[in-house]
MIBA-65857 format. One record per residue: residue number from 1; x, y, z of N, C-alpha, C in turn. Coordinates in pm, whole numbers, plus 50000, padded with zeros to 5 digits. Layout:
<lomi n="NUM" n_xx="X" n_yy="Y" n_zz="Z" ca_xx="X" ca_yy="Y" ca_zz="Z" c_xx="X" c_yy="Y" c_zz="Z"/>
...
//
This chain:
<lomi n="1" n_xx="50619" n_yy="50852" n_zz="51150" ca_xx="50648" ca_yy="50722" ca_zz="51090" c_xx="50642" c_yy="50737" c_zz="50939"/>
<lomi n="2" n_xx="50730" n_yy="50673" n_zz="50871" ca_xx="50737" ca_yy="50679" ca_zz="50726" c_xx="50710" c_yy="50540" c_zz="50670"/>
<lomi n="3" n_xx="50623" n_yy="50533" n_zz="50567" ca_xx="50597" ca_yy="50406" ca_zz="50503" c_xx="50692" c_yy="50390" c_zz="50385"/>
<lomi n="4" n_xx="50716" n_yy="50265" n_zz="50346" ca_xx="50806" ca_yy="50243" ca_zz="50233" c_xx="50736" c_yy="50275" c_zz="50101"/>
<lomi n="5" n_xx="50813" n_yy="50288" n_zz="49994" ca_xx="50761" ca_yy="50329" ca_zz="49864" c_xx="50660" c_yy="50228" c_zz="49811"/>
<lomi n="6" n_xx="50681" n_yy="50099" n_zz="49834" ca_xx="50590" ca_yy="49996" ca_zz="49787" c_xx="50453" c_yy="50011" c_zz="49854"/>
<lomi n="7" n_xx="50451" n_yy="50036" n_zz="49983" ca_xx="50325" ca_yy="50057" ca_zz="50055" c_xx="50256" c_yy="50183" c_zz="50008"/>
<lomi n="8" n_xx="50333" n_yy="50287" n_zz="49982" ca_xx="50278" ca_yy="50413" ca_zz="49933" c_xx="50207" c_yy="50392" c_zz="49800"/>
<lomi n="9" n_xx="50274" n_yy="50327" n_zz="49706" ca_xx="50214" ca_yy="50300" ca_zz="49574" c_xx="50090" c_yy="50212" c_zz="49590"/>
<lomi n="10" n_xx="50098" n_yy="50111" n_zz="49673" ca_xx="49986" ca_yy="50019" ca_zz="49693" c_xx="49864" c_yy="50092" c_zz="49748"/>
<lomi n="11" n_xx="49884" n_yy="50179" n_zz="49846" ca_xx="49771" ca_yy="50254" ca_zz="49902" c_xx="49713" c_yy="50350" c_zz="49799"/>
<lomi n="12" n_xx="49798" n_yy="50412" n_zz="49720" ca_xx="49749" ca_yy="50503" ca_zz="49616" c_xx="49666" c_yy="50427" c_zz="49512"/>
<lomi n="13" n_xx="49710" n_yy="50308" n_zz="49476" ca_xx="49633" ca_yy="50227" ca_zz="49382" c_xx="49496" c_yy="50191" c_zz="49440"/>
<lomi n="14" n_xx="49495" n_yy="50149" n_zz="49565" ca_xx="49368" ca_yy="50115" ca_zz="49630" c_xx="49275" c_yy="50236" c_zz="49635"/>
<lomi n="15" n_xx="49330" n_yy="50352" n_zz="49664" ca_xx="49249" ca_yy="50474" ca_zz="49669" c_xx="49192" c_yy="50507" c_zz="49532"/>
<lomi n="16" n_xx="49275" n_yy="50501" n_zz="49429" ca_xx="49228" ca_yy="50530" ca_zz="49294" c_xx="49118" c_yy="50434" c_zz="49252"/>
<lomi n="17" n_xx="49140" n_yy="50307" n_zz="49279" ca_xx="49043" ca_yy="50206" ca_zz="49238" c_xx="48915" c_yy="50212" c_zz="49320"/>
<lomi n="18" n_xx="48923" n_yy="50264" n_zz="49442" ca_xx="48802" ca_yy="50276" ca_zz="49524" c_xx="48713" c_yy="50390" c_zz="49473"/>
<lomi n="19" n_xx="48768" n_yy="50478" n_zz="49392" ca_xx="48692" ca_yy="50593" ca_zz="49342" c_xx="48616" c_yy="50562" c_zz="49214"/>
<lomi n="20" n_xx="48629" n_yy="50440" n_zz="49161" ca_xx="48561" ca_yy="50406" ca_zz="49036" c_xx="48519" c_yy="50261" c_zz="49036"/>
<lomi n="21" n_xx="48419" n_yy="50232" n_zz="48958" ca_xx="48378" ca_yy="50093" ca_zz="48942" c_xx="48431" c_yy="50036" c_zz="48811"/>
<lomi n="22" n_xx="48498" n_yy="50118" n_zz="48732" ca_xx="48553" ca_yy="50077" ca_zz="48603" c_xx="48681" c_yy="49996" c_zz="48620"/>
<lomi n="23" n_xx="48704" n_yy="49905" n_zz="48528" ca_xx="48830" ca_yy="49832" ca_zz="48525" c_xx="48941" c_yy="49927" c_zz="48480"/>
<lomi n="24" n_xx="49057" n_yy="49912" n_zz="48538" ca_xx="49174" ca_yy="49992" ca_zz="48500" c_xx="49287" c_yy="49896" c_zz="48467"/>
<lomi n="25" n_xx="49361" n_yy="49925" n_zz="48362" ca_xx="49477" ca_yy="49842" ca_zz="48331" c_xx="49593" c_yy="49886" c_zz="48418"/>
<lomi n="26" n_xx="49688" n_yy="49798" n_zz="48433" ca_xx="49808" ca_yy="49831" ca_zz="48511" c_xx="49882" c_yy="49947" c_zz="48447"/>
<lomi n="27" n_xx="49884" n_yy="49952" n_zz="48316" ca_xx="49951" ca_yy="50062" ca_zz="48246" c_xx="49881" c_yy="50195" c_zz="48275"/>
<lomi n="28" n_xx="49746" n_yy="50194" n_zz="48274" ca_xx="49672" ca_yy="50317" ca_zz="48307" c_xx="49699" c_yy="50361" c_zz="48450"/>
<lomi n="29" n_xx="49701" n_yy="50265" n_zz="48540" ca_xx="49727" ca_yy="50298" ca_zz="48680" c_xx="49867" c_yy="50356" c_zz="48697"/>
<lomi n="30" n_xx="49965" n_yy="50298" n_zz="48628" ca_xx="50103" ca_yy="50348" ca_zz="48638" c_xx="50109" c_yy="50494" c_zz="48592"/>
<lomi n="31" n_xx="50035" n_yy="50525" n_zz="48486" ca_xx="50033" ca_yy="50663" ca_zz="48437" c_xx="49964" c_yy="50755" c_zz="48537"/>
<lomi n="32" n_xx="49855" n_yy="50709" n_zz="48593" ca_xx="49779" ca_yy="50792" ca_zz="48687" c_xx="49858" c_yy="50824" c_zz="48813"/>
<lomi n="33" n_xx="49934" n_yy="50729" n_zz="48864" ca_xx="50012" ca_yy="50756" ca_zz="48985" c_xx="50155" c_yy="50800" c_zz="48954"/>
<lomi n="34" n_xx="50183" n_yy="50815" n_zz="48823" ca_xx="50314" ca_yy="50863" ca_zz="48777" c_xx="50428" c_yy="50783" c_zz="48839"/>
<lomi n="35" n_xx="50413" n_yy="50651" n_zz="48826" ca_xx="50509" ca_yy="50557" ca_zz="48883" c_xx="50545" c_yy="50455" c_zz="48775"/>
<lomi n="36" n_xx="50669" n_yy="50408" n_zz="48770" ca_xx="50707" ca_yy="50311" ca_zz="48667" c_xx="50614" c_yy="50189" c_zz="48666"/>
<lomi n="37" n_xx="50586" n_yy="50143" n_zz="48545" ca_xx="50497" ca_yy="50029" ca_zz="48523" c_xx="50539" c_yy="49908" c_zz="48605"/>
<lomi n="38" n_xx="50669" n_yy="49878" n_zz="48611" ca_xx="50716" ca_yy="49760" ca_zz="48684" c_xx="50680" c_yy="49767" c_zz="48832"/>
<lomi n="39" n_xx="50691" n_yy="49885" n_zz="48892" ca_xx="50656" ca_yy="49902" ca_zz="49034" c_xx="50506" c_yy="49880" c_zz="49054"/>
<lomi n="40" n_xx="50427" n_yy="49937" n_zz="48965" ca_xx="50282" ca_yy="49926" ca_zz="48976" c_xx="50238" c_yy="49781" c_zz="48954"/>
<lomi n="41" n_xx="50298" n_yy="49713" n_zz="48857" ca_xx="50257" ca_yy="49575" ca_zz="48831" c_xx="50290" c_yy="49484" c_zz="48950"/>
<lomi n="42" n_xx="50401" n_yy="49509" n_zz="49018" ca_xx="50434" ca_yy="49431" ca_zz="49138" c_xx="50332" c_yy="49460" c_zz="49249"/>
<lomi n="43" n_xx="50294" n_yy="49586" n_zz="49264" ca_xx="50196" ca_yy="49621" ca_zz="49367" c_xx="50059" c_yy="49560" c_zz="49334"/>
<lomi n="44" n_xx="50019" n_yy="49564" n_zz="49207" ca_xx="49892" ca_yy="49505" ca_zz="49166" c_xx="49894" c_yy="49355" c_zz="49194"/>
<lomi n="45" n_xx="50002" n_yy="49288" n_zz="49162" ca_xx="50013" ca_yy="49144" ca_zz="49187" c_xx="50000" c_yy="49114" c_zz="49336"/>
<lomi n="46" n_xx="50070" n_yy="49189" n_zz="49418" ca_xx="50064" ca_yy="49166" ca_zz="49563" c_xx="49924" c_yy="49194" c_zz="49619"/>
<lomi n="47" n_xx="49862" n_yy="49302" n_zz="49575" ca_xx="49728" ca_yy="49336" ca_zz="49622" c_xx="49626" c_yy="49232" c_zz="49576"/>
<lomi n="48" n_xx="49648" n_yy="49177" n_zz="49458" ca_xx="49561" ca_yy="49068" ca_zz="49410" c_xx="49577" c_yy="48944" c_zz="49497"/>
<lomi n="49" n_xx="49700" n_yy="48911" n_zz="49531" ca_xx="49728" ca_yy="48796" ca_zz="49617" c_xx="49665" c_yy="48814" c_zz="49755"/>
<lomi n="50" n_xx="49655" n_yy="48937" n_zz="49801" ca_xx="49597" ca_yy="48968" ca_zz="49931" c_xx="49445" c_yy="48971" c_zz="49926"/>
<lomi n="51" n_xx="49387" n_yy="48961" n_zz="49805" ca_xx="49242" ca_yy="48965" ca_zz="49791" c_xx="49185" c_yy="49105" c_zz="49783"/>
<lomi n="52" n_xx="49270" n_yy="49206" n_zz="49772" ca_xx="49225" ca_yy="49345" ca_zz="49767" c_xx="49177" c_yy="49386" c_zz="49628"/>
<lomi n="53" n_xx="49229" n_yy="49319" n_zz="49525" ca_xx="49193" ca_yy="49350" ca_zz="49386" c_xx="49139" c_yy="49226" c_zz="49318"/>
<lomi n="54" n_xx="49054" n_yy="49251" n_zz="49218" ca_xx="49002" ca_yy="49146" ca_zz="49132" c_xx="49055" c_yy="49175" c_zz="48992"/>
<lomi n="55" n_xx="49110" n_yy="49073" n_zz="48928" ca_xx="49164" ca_yy="49089" ca_zz="48792" c_xx="49071" c_yy="49023" c_zz="48693"/>
<lomi n="56" n_xx="49051" n_yy="49091" n_zz="48581" ca_xx="48972" ca_yy="49038" ca_zz="48469" c_xx="49066" c_yy="49029" c_zz="48351"/>
<lomi n="57" n_xx="49083" n_yy="48909" n_zz="48298" ca_xx="49173" ca_yy="48889" ca_zz="48185" c_xx="49104" c_yy="48923" c_zz="48054"/>
<lomi n="58" n_xx="49185" n_yy="48937" n_zz="47952" ca_xx="49131" ca_yy="48958" ca_zz="47818" c_xx="49153" c_yy="49098" c_zz="47767"/>
<lomi n="59" n_xx="49108" n_yy="49117" n_zz="47645" ca_xx="49131" ca_yy="49242" ca_zz="47574" c_xx="49072" c_yy="49363" c_zz="47649"/>
<lomi n="60" n_xx="48956" n_yy="49347" n_zz="47706" ca_xx="48895" ca_yy="49459" ca_zz="47778" c_xx="48907" c_yy="49439" c_zz="47929"/>
<lomi n="61" n_xx="49011" n_yy="49366" n_zz="47971" ca_xx="49031" ca_yy="49336" ca_zz="48112" c_xx="49100" c_yy="49447" c_zz="48187"/>
<lomi n="62" n_xx="49128" n_yy="49418" n_zz="48310" ca_xx="49195" ca_yy="49512" ca_zz="48398" c_xx="49174" c_yy="49468" c_zz="48541"/>
<lomi n="63" n_xx="49192" n_yy="49561" n_zz="48633" ca_xx="49170" ca_yy="49531" ca_zz="48775" c_xx="49071" c_yy="49630" c_zz="48833"/>
<lomi n="64" n_xx="49005" n_yy="49585" n_zz="48938" ca_xx="48917" ca_yy="49671" ca_zz="49016" c_xx="48932" c_yy="49630" c_zz="49162"/>
<lomi n="65" n_xx="48892" n_yy="49716" n_zz="49248" ca_xx="48904" ca_yy="49687" ca_zz="49390" c_xx="48794" c_yy="49588" c_zz="49429"/>
<lomi n="66" n_xx="48826" n_yy="49498" n_zz="49518" ca_xx="48729" ca_yy="49400" ca_zz="49567" c_xx="48653" c_yy="49459" c_zz="49685"/>
<lomi n="67" n_xx="48546" n_yy="49391" n_zz="49724" ca_xx="48474" ca_yy="49434" ca_zz="49844" c_xx="48566" c_yy="49428" c_zz="49966"/>
<lomi n="68" n_xx="48649" n_yy="49325" n_zz="49970" ca_xx="48746" ca_yy="49313" ca_zz="50080" c_xx="48842" c_yy="49431" c_zz="50080"/>
<lomi n="69" n_xx="48884" n_yy="49474" n_zz="49962" ca_xx="48973" ca_yy="49588" ca_zz="49951" c_xx="48908" c_yy="49717" c_zz="49999"/>
<lomi n="70" n_xx="48781" n_yy="49735" n_zz="49966" ca_xx="48709" ca_yy="49854" ca_zz="50012" c_xx="48694" c_yy="49857" c_zz="50163"/>
<lomi n="71" n_xx="48673" n_yy="49741" n_zz="50223" ca_xx="48651" ca_yy="49733" ca_zz="50367" c_xx="48781" c_yy="49727" c_zz="50447"/>
<lomi n="72" n_xx="48892" n_yy="49703" n_zz="50380" ca_xx="49021" ca_yy="49692" ca_zz="50449" c_xx="49056" c_yy="49824" c_zz="50516"/>
<lomi n="73" n_xx="49127" n_yy="49814" n_zz="50627" ca_xx="49174" ca_yy="49934" ca_zz="50694" c_xx="49317" c_yy="49965" c_zz="50650"/>
<lomi n="74" n_xx="49351" n_yy="50090" n_zz="50658" ca_xx="49487" ca_yy="50131" ca_zz="50621" c_xx="49589" c_yy="50063" c_zz="50711"/>
<lomi n="75" n_xx="49560" n_yy="50055" n_zz="50840" ca_xx="49651" ca_yy="49988" ca_zz="50933" c_xx="49671" c_yy="49842" c_zz="50895"/>
<lomi n="76" n_xx="49563" n_yy="49773" n_zz="50862" ca_xx="49572" ca_yy="49632" ca_zz="50824" c_xx="49652" c_yy="49612" c_zz="50697"/>
<lomi n="77" n_xx="49629" n_yy="49699" n_zz="50598" ca_xx="49703" ca_yy="49689" ca_zz="50471" c_xx="49851" c_yy="49713" c_zz="50495"/>
<lomi n="78" n_xx="49883" n_yy="49815" n_zz="50573" ca_xx="50024" ca_yy="49845" ca_zz="50599" c_xx="50094" c_yy="49732" c_zz="50673"/>
<lomi n="79" n_xx="50025" n_yy="49669" n_zz="50767" ca_xx="50085" ca_yy="49555" ca_zz="50837" c_xx="50120" c_yy="49443" c_zz="50740"/>
<lomi n="80" n_xx="50032" n_yy="49418" n_zz="50644" ca_xx="50056" ca_yy="49310" ca_zz="50546" c_xx="50167" c_yy="49346" c_zz="50447"/>
<lomi n="81" n_xx="50178" n_yy="49473" n_zz="50414" ca_xx="50276" ca_yy="49514" ca_zz="50313" c_xx="50415" c_yy="49541" c_zz="50370"/>
<lomi n="82" n_xx="50423" n_yy="49577" n_zz="50497" ca_xx="50552" ca_yy="49611" ca_zz="50559" c_xx="50624" c_yy="49483" c_zz="50599"/>
<lomi n="83" n_xx="50726" n_yy="49449" n_zz="50525" ca_xx="50797" ca_yy="49323" ca_zz="50550" c_xx="50923" c_yy="49342" c_zz="50636"/>
<lomi n="84" n_xx="50939" n_yy="49460" n_zz="50693" ca_xx="51055" ca_yy="49483" ca_zz="50779" c_xx="51033" c_yy="49416" c_zz="50914"/>
<lomi n="85" n_xx="51131" n_yy="49342" n_zz="50959" ca_xx="51120" ca_yy="49276" ca_zz="51089" c_xx="51124" c_yy="49378" c_zz="51202"/>
<lomi n="86" n_xx="51215" n_yy="49473" n_zz="51193" ca_xx="51231" ca_yy="49573" ca_zz="51298" c_xx="51244" c_yy="49711" c_zz="51235"/>
<lomi n="87" n_xx="51204" n_yy="49812" n_zz="51310" ca_xx="51219" ca_yy="49950" ca_zz="51265" c_xx="51367" c_yy="49988" c_zz="51266"/>
<lomi n="88" n_xx="51438" n_yy="49947" n_zz="51369" ca_xx="51581" ca_yy="49978" ca_zz="51381" c_xx="51663" c_yy="49855" c_zz="51348"/>
<lomi n="89" n_xx="51765" n_yy="49875" n_zz="51269" ca_xx="51859" ca_yy="49767" ca_zz="51238" c_xx="51967" c_yy="49768" c_zz="51345"/>
<lomi n="90" n_xx="51966" n_yy="49667" n_zz="51429" ca_xx="52060" ca_yy="49664" ca_zz="51542" c_xx="52187" c_yy="49586" c_zz="51510"/>
<lomi n="91" n_xx="52204" n_yy="49550" n_zz="51387" ca_xx="52327" ca_yy="49481" ca_zz="51347" c_xx="52406" c_yy="49574" c_zz="51255"/>
<lomi n="92" n_xx="52532" n_yy="49554" n_zz="51251" ca_xx="52617" ca_yy="49631" ca_zz="51162" c_xx="52714" c_yy="49536" c_zz="51093"/>
<lomi n="93" n_xx="52796" n_yy="49591" n_zz="51004" ca_xx="52895" ca_yy="49509" ca_zz="50934" c_xx="52994" c_yy="49445" c_zz="51031"/>
<lomi n="94" n_xx="53017" n_yy="49511" n_zz="51142" ca_xx="53115" ca_yy="49460" ca_zz="51239" c_xx="53052" c_yy="49367" c_zz="51343"/>
<lomi n="95" n_xx="52921" n_yy="49342" n_zz="51333" ca_xx="52856" ca_yy="49251" ca_zz="51428" c_xx="52741" c_yy="49316" c_zz="51500"/>
<lomi n="96" n_xx="52693" n_yy="49248" n_zz="51601" ca_xx="52580" ca_yy="49299" ca_zz="51679" c_xx="52619" c_yy="49421" c_zz="51759"/>
<lomi n="97" n_xx="52520" n_yy="49498" n_zz="51793" ca_xx="52539" ca_yy="49616" ca_zz="51875" c_xx="52584" c_yy="49572" c_zz="52015"/>
<lomi n="98" n_xx="52681" n_yy="49639" n_zz="52075" ca_xx="52726" ca_yy="49601" ca_zz="52208" c_xx="52619" c_yy="49626" c_zz="52316"/>
<lomi n="99" n_xx="52516" n_yy="49703" n_zz="52284" ca_xx="52409" ca_yy="49731" ca_zz="52379" c_xx="52288" c_yy="49639" c_zz="52360"/>
<lomi n="100" n_xx="52297" n_yy="49545" n_zz="52266" ca_xx="52182" ca_yy="49463" ca_zz="52227" c_xx="52116" c_yy="49391" c_zz="52345"/>
<lomi n="101" n_xx="52192" n_yy="49345" n_zz="52440" ca_xx="52135" ca_yy="49266" ca_zz="52549" c_xx="52056" c_yy="49349" c_zz="52649"/>
<lomi n="102" n_xx="52088" n_yy="49476" n_zz="52663" ca_xx="52017" ca_yy="49558" ca_zz="52760" c_xx="51943" c_yy="49675" c_zz="52698"/>
<lomi n="103" n_xx="51931" n_yy="49674" n_zz="52568" ca_xx="51872" ca_yy="49789" ca_zz="52498" c_xx="51721" c_yy="49771" c_zz="52481"/>
<lomi n="104" n_xx="51647" n_yy="49874" n_zz="52508" ca_xx="51502" ca_yy="49870" ca_zz="52490" c_xx="51455" c_yy="49947" c_zz="52368"/>
<lomi n="105" n_xx="51550" n_yy="49999" n_zz="52288" ca_xx="51514" ca_yy="50081" ca_zz="52173" c_xx="51433" c_yy="50003" c_zz="52070"/>
<lomi n="106" n_xx="51479" n_yy="49886" n_zz="52034" ca_xx="51412" ca_yy="49806" ca_zz="51932" c_xx="51266" c_yy="49780" c_zz="51971"/>
<lomi n="107" n_xx="51243" n_yy="49740" n_zz="52094" ca_xx="51107" ca_yy="49714" ca_zz="52142" c_xx="51022" c_yy="49840" c_zz="52143"/>
<lomi n="108" n_xx="51080" n_yy="49951" n_zz="52185" ca_xx="51006" ca_yy="50077" ca_zz="52190" c_xx="50968" c_yy="50123" c_zz="52049"/>
<lomi n="109" n_xx="51059" n_yy="50108" n_zz="51955" ca_xx="51029" ca_yy="50149" ca_zz="51817" c_xx="50924" c_yy="50057" c_zz="51754"/>
<lomi n="110" n_xx="50930" n_yy="49928" n_zz="51782" ca_xx="50828" ca_yy="49836" ca_zz="51730" c_xx="50691" c_yy="49867" c_zz="51791"/>
<lomi n="111" n_xx="50690" n_yy="49903" n_zz="51918" ca_xx="50566" ca_yy="49941" ca_zz="51984" c_xx="50509" c_yy="50069" c_zz="51921"/>
<lomi n="112" n_xx="50597" n_yy="50164" n_zz="51889" ca_xx="50554" ca_yy="50288" ca_zz="51824" c_xx="50498" c_yy="50260" c_zz="51686"/>
<lomi n="113" n_xx="50560" n_yy="50169" n_zz="51611" ca_xx="50511" ca_yy="50132" ca_zz="51479" c_xx="50371" c_yy="50072" c_zz="51491"/>
<lomi n="114" n_xx="50351" n_yy="49983" n_zz="51587" ca_xx="50219" ca_yy="49922" ca_zz="51606" c_xx="50116" c_yy="50027" c_zz="51646"/>
<lomi n="115" n_xx="50154" n_yy="50125" n_zz="51727" ca_xx="50062" ca_yy="50234" ca_zz="51764" c_xx="50024" c_yy="50316" c_zz="51640"/>
<lomi n="116" n_xx="50119" n_yy="50337" n_zz="51551" ca_xx="50095" ca_yy="50407" ca_zz="51425" c_xx="49992" c_yy="50330" c_zz="51343"/>
<lomi n="117" n_xx="50014" n_yy="50200" n_zz="51326" ca_xx="49919" ca_yy="50117" ca_zz="51252" c_xx="49783" c_yy="50114" c_zz="51320"/>
<lomi n="118" n_xx="49781" n_yy="50101" n_zz="51452" ca_xx="49655" ca_yy="50096" ca_zz="51527" c_xx="49574" c_yy="50224" c_zz="51507"/>
<lomi n="119" n_xx="49644" n_yy="50337" n_zz="51496" ca_xx="49572" ca_yy="50463" ca_zz="51474" c_xx="49507" c_yy="50467" c_zz="51337"/>
<lomi n="120" n_xx="49552" n_yy="50382" n_zz="51245" ca_xx="49495" ca_yy="50375" ca_zz="51110" c_xx="49398" c_yy="50258" c_zz="51095"/>
<lomi n="121" n_xx="49374" n_yy="50184" n_zz="51201" ca_xx="49281" ca_yy="50071" ca_zz="51195" c_xx="49135" c_yy="50113" c_zz="51183"/>
<lomi n="122" n_xx="49105" n_yy="50238" n_zz="51206" ca_xx="48967" ca_yy="50285" ca_zz="51192" c_xx="48942" c_yy="50350" c_zz="51056"/>
<lomi n="123" n_xx="49047" n_yy="50366" n_zz="50977" ca_xx="49036" ca_yy="50430" ca_zz="50846" c_xx="49028" c_yy="50323" c_zz="50738"/>
<lomi n="124" n_xx="48913" n_yy="50316" n_zz="50670" ca_xx="48898" ca_yy="50217" ca_zz="50562" c_xx="48945" c_yy="50277" c_zz="50430"/>
<lomi n="125" n_xx="48980" n_yy="50190" n_zz="50339" ca_xx="49020" ca_yy="50235" ca_zz="50205" c_xx="48904" c_yy="50311" c_zz="50141"/>
<lomi n="126" n_xx="48781" n_yy="50261" n_zz="50157" ca_xx="48664" ca_yy="50325" ca_zz="50098" c_xx="48647" c_yy="50469" c_zz="50147"/>
<lomi n="127" n_xx="48690" n_yy="50498" n_zz="50268" ca_xx="48672" ca_yy="50633" ca_zz="50323" c_xx="48777" c_yy="50733" c_zz="50275"/>
<lomi n="128" n_xx="48881" n_yy="50686" n_zz="50208" ca_xx="48992" ca_yy="50774" ca_zz="50169" c_xx="48967" c_yy="50853" c_zz="50041"/>
<lomi n="129" n_xx="48888" n_yy="50799" n_zz="49950" ca_xx="48866" ca_yy="50865" ca_zz="49821" c_xx="48722" c_yy="50915" c_zz="49814"/>
<lomi n="130" n_xx="48698" n_yy="51003" n_zz="49720" ca_xx="48562" ca_yy="51053" ca_zz="49701" c_xx="48471" c_yy="50937" c_zz="49659"/>
<lomi n="131" n_xx="48341" n_yy="50955" n_zz="49670" ca_xx="48249" ca_yy="50844" ca_zz="49639" c_xx="48276" c_yy="50784" c_zz="49502"/>
<lomi n="132" n_xx="48248" n_yy="50655" n_zz="49492" ca_xx="48269" ca_yy="50584" ca_zz="49366" c_xx="48189" c_yy="50652" c_zz="49257"/>
<lomi n="133" n_xx="48253" n_yy="50666" n_zz="49144" ca_xx="48189" ca_yy="50732" ca_zz="49031" c_xx="48177" c_yy="50636" c_zz="48915"/>
<lomi n="134" n_xx="48094" n_yy="50669" n_zz="48818" ca_xx="48065" ca_yy="50578" ca_zz="48707" c_xx="48175" c_yy="50577" c_zz="48603"/>
<lomi n="135" n_xx="48242" n_yy="50688" n_zz="48582" ca_xx="48339" ca_yy="50699" ca_zz="48473" c_xx="48479" c_yy="50660" c_zz="48514"/>
<lomi n="136" n_xx="48574" n_yy="50678" n_zz="48421" ca_xx="48713" ca_yy="50646" ca_zz="48452" c_xx="48770" c_yy="50740" c_zz="48557"/>
<lomi n="137" n_xx="48878" n_yy="50701" n_zz="48617" ca_xx="48943" ca_yy="50782" ca_zz="48718" c_xx="48996" c_yy="50909" c_zz="48653"/>
<lomi n="138" n_xx="48965" n_yy="51027" n_zz="48711" ca_xx="49014" ca_yy="51151" ca_zz="48652" c_xx="49166" c_yy="51159" c_zz="48655"/>
<lomi n="139" n_xx="49223" n_yy="51212" n_zz="48549" ca_xx="49368" ca_yy="51224" ca_zz="48539" c_xx="49421" c_yy="51324" c_zz="48641"/>
<lomi n="140" n_xx="49338" n_yy="51410" n_zz="48695" ca_xx="49383" ca_yy="51508" ca_zz="48794" c_xx="49428" c_yy="51446" c_zz="48924"/>
<lomi n="141" n_xx="49409" n_yy="51313" n_zz="48940" ca_xx="49450" ca_yy="51246" ca_zz="49063" c_xx="49597" c_yy="51206" c_zz="49060"/>
<lomi n="142" n_xx="49675" n_yy="51258" n_zz="48968" ca_xx="49816" ca_yy="51222" ca_zz="48958" c_xx="49888" c_yy="51256" c_zz="49088"/>
<lomi n="143" n_xx="49990" n_yy="51175" n_zz="49119" ca_xx="50068" ca_yy="51195" ca_zz="49241" c_xx="50215" c_yy="51206" c_zz="49205"/>
<lomi n="144" n_xx="50296" n_yy="51220" n_zz="49306" ca_xx="50440" ca_yy="51232" ca_zz="49283" c_xx="50499" c_yy="51098" c_zz="49240"/>
<lomi n="145" n_xx="50611" n_yy="51104" n_zz="49175" ca_xx="50680" ca_yy="50986" ca_zz="49127" c_xx="50752" c_yy="50918" c_zz="49243"/>
<lomi n="146" n_xx="50734" n_yy="50789" n_zz="49257" ca_xx="50803" ca_yy="50710" ca_zz="49358" c_xx="50899" c_yy="50620" c_zz="49284"/>
<lomi n="147" n_xx="51023" n_yy="50626" n_zz="49316" ca_xx="51107" ca_yy="50545" ca_zz="49233" c_xx="51232" c_yy="50502" c_zz="49290"/>
//
């Protein structure tokens, strides 16, 4: 199973923030995950709306992971972030699939996706990164560019 780029960036942000108690700016996070600022700011906004992050405004502000974010499971986060209705697109430019009425593929793929998420329901965000540290997130945690 493959997760979308938005979910990938969001999980990476949660992992980075779970490794520190320090506030991080969106710009710092974008640099750390080597992802465009606009993508990271959208992910930060969504994670804040979900209650996973706490934002502090002002000159020395930033974001940090919330207790809810630390306790969240990877499966639960992915379910909230994945906005695809179905794994398989059964429609085409010319109309519905001629097998749509008797096809079990869509249901089987959705069941497989749920099994994938269920297998991640025991993995918490807090368990993914090394123990929380006092200082800033090390720059060595850089990841590949998602774009």
